[in-house]
C-alpha positions, 0 to 999 in steps of 0.5 A: 657321431655315426661310425660305419662304412658308407659307400656310394654306388654309381647311379645310372640314369638314362636320358628321358626321351619323349617322342613328340606326337600329335593328338589323334584326329577327330574324324566326322562320321561322313569321312574316312581317314588313312591310316585308320590309327590316325584317329585312335592313337597319337602319331609321331612327327612326320606321319601323314594322314589323309582325310576324305569324304565317304561319298567321293574321293574328289576332296582330300585333306592331307595333314602331317604331324609337326615337331610343334605337336600340331598337324600341318596348317590345313583347312579345318573343313573338308568340302564334300562333293554333295556340298556338305561341310564337315569339320575335322575336329582338329584342335591345337595341343 
């Protein structure tokens, strides 16, 4: 038999908050992305990134991060003015 004083201190817990984010966008060498951190760090829901060809601004792909942790349904190719097809490298998470 154990004899002694036992006390239960209040345990404080904070709800775990996880920010929903989309993975960084893989950008082909012939393209630019704005803002540039769209290709380097995960982006929170609601952020819109713009992918465009270096040689021309005619063809632009805009993508927004969704709560599903995926970028909006956009073409997975970017058609450049010089008829070069570049994949965005976007993959589902």
